[in-house]
C-alpha positions in Angstrom: -13.9 5.5 15.7 -10.3 5.9 16.4 -9.3 4.0 19.1 -6.4 4.1 21.1 -4.9 1.4 23.5 -1.9 1.0 25.7 0.7 -1.0 23.8 1.7 -2.7 27.1 -1.2 -4.0 28.5 -4.1 -3.4 25.5 -6.1 -1.1 28.0 -8.4 1.7 26.1 -6.6 4.9 26.5 -8.9 7.0 24.3 -11.8 6.8 21.8 -12.4 9.8 19.2 -15.4 9.7 16.9 -15.3 10.8 13.4 -18.7 11.5 11.0 -17.3 9.2 8.5 -15.9 5.7 8.2 -12.3 5.1 8.5 -11.8 2.6 5.7 -7.7 2.3 5.1 -5.1 1.6 7.5 -3.5 4.4 9.5 0.0 5.8 8.5 2.4 7.3 11.2 5.5 9.4 10.3 7.6 12.3 11.4 6.2 15.5 11.0 8.3 18.2 9.4 5.8 20.9 8.7 5.1 24.1 11.3 3.9 23.3 14.8 0.7 25.6 14.9 -0.6 23.7 18.0 -2.7 25.1 20.7 -2.4 22.9 23.4 1.1 22.1 24.7 3.4 19.2 23.6 5.0 17.6 26.7 7.3 15.6 24.5 9.8 16.6 21.6 8.2 13.9 19.4 7.4 14.8 15.9 5.1 11.6 15.0 2.0 12.5 13.4 -0.8 10.1 12.3 -2.7 10.3 8.7 -6.3 9.5 9.1 -8.3 9.0 5.5 -12.2 8.4 5.4 -14.9 6.8 3.1 -15.8 10.5 1.9 -12.3 10.9 0.7 -11.0 13.4 3.3 -7.5 13.3 4.8 -6.5 14.7 8.2 -2.9 15.2 9.6 -3.1 14.8 13.5 0.1 15.2 15.9 0.0 11.8 17.5 0.8 12.9 21.1 -2.1 15.6 21.6 -4.1 14.4 18.5 -4.6 18.3 17.6 -5.3 18.7 13.9 -2.1 19.8 11.8 -3.9 20.3 8.2 -6.8 18.3 6.4 -7.6 18.1 2.6 -11.0 17.0 1.2 -10.1 17.2 -2.3 -10.9 13.2 -3.3 -14.5 13.1 -4.0 -14.3 9.1 -3.5 -13.7 6.8 -0.7 -10.0 6.1 0.1 -9.6 2.4 0.7 -5.5 1.9 0.2 -3.1 2.6 2.8 -1.1 6.1 1.7 2.3 5.8 0.8 4.7 8.3 2.4 7.5 9.2 0.0 9.8 12.1 1.5 7.3 14.8 1.8 4.8 13.4 -0.5 1.8 11.3 0.5 0.4 9.2 -2.0 -3.0 7.7 -2.3 -5.7 6.6 -4.8 -9.4 7.2 -4.4 -12.3 5.8 -6.1 -13.2 9.1 -7.7 -10.9 7.9 -10.5 -7.7 10.0 -9.2 -4.4 9.1 -7.8 -3.5 12.2 -5.5 0.0 13.3 -4.2 0.0 15.9 -1.2 2.6 17.9 0.4 3.0 16.0 4.0 4.0 19.5 5.5 1.0 21.5 4.8 -1.6 18.9 3.0 -1.7 20.8 -0.1 -2.3 18.9 -3.4 0.8 18.9 -5.4 -0.8 16.9 -8.4 -3.4 14.3 -9.1 -3.6 11.7 -12.0 -5.8 9.6 -13.8 -5.9 7.4 -17.3 -9.7 6.4 -17.1 -12.9 8.2 -16.6 -14.4 4.9 -15.2 -15.3 4.4 -11.4 -14.4 0.5 -12.3 -11.0 1.3 -13.0 -9.7 3.9 -10.3 -6.4 3.5 -8.8 -8.2 3.1 -5.6 -6.9 -0.4 -4.1 -3.2 -0.8 -5.7 -0.5 0.5 -3.0 2.2 2.2 -5.2 5.6 1.3 -5.1 8.5 3.4 -6.2 12.4 3.3 -7.3 12.5 7.3 -6.3 11.7 8.2 -10.1 8.6 6.8 -10.7 5.5 5.4 -9.0 4.1 1.8 -10.5 0.7 0.8 -9.8 -1.6 -1.9 -11.4 -5.4 -0.7 -11.9 -8.8 -3.2 -12.6 -8.5 -2.9 -16.3 -5.4 -5.1 -15.7 -2.7 -2.3 -16.9 0.7 -1.7 -15.1 1.7 2.3 -14.8 4.6 3.9 -14.4 3.6 7.5 -12.9 6.4 10.3 -12.8 6.7 10.9 -9.1 7.6 14.8 -9.4 5.1 15.5 -12.2 2.7 13.2 -11.8 2.4 12.2 -15.5 2.2 8.8 -17.1 5.9 7.4 -18.1 4.9 4.2 -19.6 1.9 2.0 -19.2 1.7 -2.1 -20.3 -1.4 -3.8 -20.5 0.5 -7.2 -21.2 1.2 -8.4 -17.8 -2.5 -8.8 -16.8 -1.9 -7.3 -13.2 -4.9 -6.4 -11.2 -3.9 -4.2 -8.1 -0.8 -6.1 -6.9 2.7 -4.7 -7.3 5.9 -4.9 -5.4 9.7 -3.8 -6.3 12.9 -5.6 -5.3 15.5 -4.0 -3.0 17.6 -2.8 -5.7 14.5 -1.0 -7.3 15.0 -2.6 -10.5 12.4 -5.0 -10.9 8.8 -5.1 -10.5 6.7 -8.1 -9.2 3.2 -8.2 -10.6 0.7 -10.9 -9.6 -1.6 -11.2 -12.5 -5.4 -11.5 -12.7 -5.1 -15.4 -13.1 -2.2 -18.0 -12.7 0.6 -15.9 -13.7 3.4 -14.1 -11.9 5.6 -11.5 -13.6 9.1 -10.2 -12.8 9.3 -7.4 -15.1 12.4 -4.9 -15.4 11.4 -1.6 -14.0 14.1 0.4 -16.1 13.4 -1.2 -19.5 10.0 -2.8 -19.0 11.0 -6.0 -20.3 9.7 -9.3 -19.1 12.4 -10.8 -17.1 10.4 -13.7 -16.1 6.7 -15.4 -16.3 5.8 -17.9 -13.9 2.9 -20.0 -14.6 1.6 -20.8 -10.8 -1.7 -22.0 -11.4 -3.4 -20.4 -8.6 -6.4 -19.4 -10.5 -8.4 -16.4 -10.7 -6.7 -13.7 -8.1 -8.3 -10.3 -7.3 -6.8 -9.8 -4.1 -5.0 -6.6 -3.8 -1.4 -7.3 -2.2 2.2 -6.2 -2.3 4.9 -9.0 -2.9 8.1 -8.3 -1.1 11.6 -9.7 -1.7 13.6 -11.4 1.1 17.1 -12.9 0.4 16.4 -13.1 -3.4 13.1 -14.9 -2.3 9.7 -13.3 -3.2 6.8 -13.6 -0.8 3.0 -12.5 -1.5 -0.6 -13.8 -0.5 -3.4 -14.8 -2.9 -6.9 -15.2 -3.0 -6.6 -19.0 -2.5 -5.5 -18.7 0.8 -1.8 -19.4 0.3 1.3 -17.5 1.4 3.6 -18.5 -1.7 7.2 -18.3 -2.0 9.2 -17.9 -5.4 12.7 -18.5 -5.0 15.8 -17.3 -7.3 15.5 -20.0 -9.4 11.8 -19.4 -9.9 10.6 -22.4 -8.5 7.4 -21.8 -6.5 5.7 -23.4 -3.3 3.3 -22.4 -0.6 4.6 -21.7 2.5 1.2 -21.5 4.4 -2.5 -22.1 3.9 -4.3 -20.2 6.1 -7.9 -21.4 5.0 -10.4 -20.4 2.4 -10.1 -16.9 2.6 -8.0 -14.1 0.8 -4.5 -13.6 2.4 -3.4 -9.6 2.8 0.1 -8.3 2.0 2.8 -10.3 3.9 4.7 -8.2 6.4 8.3 -8.5 7.4 8.7 -7.7 11.2 12.0 -9.2 11.9 15.2 -10.4 9.5 13.7 -13.9 8.9 10.5 -13.3 10.7 7.0 -12.7 8.9 3.5 -12.1 9.8 0.6 -13.1 7.5 -3.0 -12.5 8.1 -6.1 -13.3 6.3 -10.0 -11.7 5.8 -11.2 -14.2 8.3 -9.2 -12.7 11.3 -6.5 -15.2 11.3 -3.1 -13.7 12.1 0.3 -15.9 11.9 3.6 -15.0 12.6 6.3 -17.5 11.1 10.1 -17.6 10.2 11.9 -19.1 7.2 15.1 -20.8 7.7 17.5 -21.2 4.4 
């Protein structure tokens, strides 16, 4: 079900049933395609919502009236990761071994990419980051890939970082943050692919897909061991918060120095960092 609540009081406004499980987070964006809607709109809003399902279907709805703009069912496996919108491109991975790029205006597939035929190595869980030229992902075979955003071909790949579905990018788009499968956190040049830092944080085996983020030259990320970690500009690290013995999702920045963290036990924490 898609459940719509009143943001001011939490009351349920509407519930729409789908014939398929909705696994990935919803994505809201400003739709710039043709407005071929049967029902009239009462505002000038261009907001649209992307819904993806367990069978691989992607549907774009007008957010005000929930009328369908377009649908795409090219993927033949579950879509688990939150889709990424870059300009007029919608990027997401599927458990059918492919990474897809769709046109947000009409839902047509621009390109699809894969490196392995194995279901187990599908690019299905890592949320891509981009420098505007390439997409960057890590996959379960512990390989970091750069994929040409325009053509959907591999620009380079590296196995030495031992990444596992967790990658972030710096504010200046020049550095990648790769959380490895075990203990190590890597800071890598997005331009030359060279190592800039290899930090042994001793967090153990970590297979929780997260997106490390940068704030004021610090790096924040959640981990399998229940901690929210901070790495400072001198590459010193510490645990900011321990949320319990459950995996921590990607940390979200919701204000200048205010952040939100949550874990798989359902705990949600809002916190601030002071220099």
